[in-house]
C-alpha positions as CSV (number, residue, x, y, z in Angstrom):
1,X,0.2,0.1,0.1
2,X,1.6,3.5,-0.7
3,X,1.6,6.3,1.7
4,X,-1.0,8.2,0.2
5,X,-3.6,5.6,-0.2
6,X,-2.8,4.9,3.9
7,X,-3.7,8.7,4.1
8,X,-6.7,8.5,2.6
9,X,-8.0,5.6,4.1
10,X,-7.0,7.1,7.8
11,X,-8.7,10.1,7.0
12,X,-12.1,8.9,5.8
13,X,-12.1,6.3,8.9
14,X,-11.5,9.4,11.0
15,X,-14.4,11.0,9.0
16,X,-16.8,8.2,9.7
17,X,-15.8,8.0,13.2
18,X,-16.8,11.2,13.7
19,X,-20.0,11.0,11.9
20,X,-20.7,7.7,13.9
21,X,-20.3,9.9,17.2
22,X,-22.2,12.4,15.9
23,X,-25.4,10.4,15.6
24,X,-24.8,8.4,18.9
25,X,-25.5,12.0,21.1
26,X,-28.7,12.1,22.6
27,X,-31.3,14.8,21.2
28,X,-31.1,18.1,22.8
29,X,-34.2,18.6,25.3
30,X,-35.9,21.8,24.1
31,X,-38.3,23.3,26.0
32,X,-40.6,25.5,23.6
33,X,-44.4,26.1,24.5
34,X,-46.6,23.5,23.3
35,X,-48.5,25.4,20.4
36,X,-52.0,26.6,20.9
37,X,-54.6,23.8,19.4
38,X,-56.7,25.6,16.7
39,X,-59.3,27.3,17.9
40,X,-62.9,25.4,17.3
41,X,-65.3,27.1,15.3
42,X,-68.7,26.6,17.0
43,X,-70.9,24.5,15.1
44,X,-73.6,26.8,13.4
45,X,-77.2,25.2,14.3
46,X,-80.5,25.8,13.0
47,X,-83.8,25.0,13.6
48,X,-84.1,22.2,11.4
49,X,-84.4,18.1,12.4
50,X,-81.7,16.5,14.1
51,X,-80.3,13.4,12.4
52,X,-83.0,10.9,12.8
53,X,-80.8,8.2,13.7
54,X,-78.4,9.5,16.2
55,X,-80.0,12.5,17.4
56,X,-77.6,14.7,17.0
57,X,-78.6,18.3,16.5
58,X,-78.8,19.9,12.9
59,X,-75.5,21.3,11.9
60,X,-75.0,23.0,8.7
61,X,-71.6,21.3,8.0
62,X,-73.9,18.2,7.5
63,X,-73.0,16.8,3.7
64,X,-75.5,13.8,3.6
65,X,-78.9,14.4,3.2
66,X,-81.8,12.0,1.8
67,X,-85.7,13.1,0.7
68,X,-88.1,11.3,2.2
69,X,-91.6,12.0,1.1
70,X,-91.0,15.6,-0.1
71,X,-88.9,16.5,3.5
72,X,-85.3,16.8,3.4
73,X,-83.7,15.0,5.9
74,X,-79.6,15.9,6.7
75,X,-77.5,13.1,8.4
76,X,-74.2,13.7,10.3
77,X,-72.6,10.8,8.2
78,X,-72.8,8.3,5.9
79,X,-73.6,5.8,8.2
80,X,-76.4,7.2,10.2
81,X,-77.8,7.7,6.1
82,X,-77.4,4.1,5.6
83,X,-79.4,3.0,8.4
84,X,-82.0,5.3,7.9
85,X,-82.2,4.6,4.7
86,X,-83.3,0.6,5.4
87,X,-86.1,1.9,7.6
88,X,-86.9,5.7,6.9
89,X,-90.6,5.0,8.3
90,X,-89.2,4.2,11.9
91,X,-87.0,7.1,12.1
92,X,-89.5,9.4,10.6
93,X,-92.1,8.6,13.1
94,X,-89.5,9.2,16.0
95,X,-88.3,12.6,14.2
96,X,-91.5,14.0,14.1
97,X,-93.0,13.2,18.0
């Protein structure tokens, strides 16, 4: 082995050892304050019927709906809508009471 090759190998070994040693250091603890959670927007409720299945109050953010005997019924989720569609008379009877 030539002296230059020995120096290159030695230099690479030193760089590798330093790089490996840097990764083994424990992470420094920072005591930064926790960020504030985003403000929860209040649900815009109205005087419309609640979800007929789970009875949650109507919210303008409801995207699921169905028409039953000329009435538009809103649902909080696709699950409630699917349950309603299996037996709409059962849920509408409870809703109109």
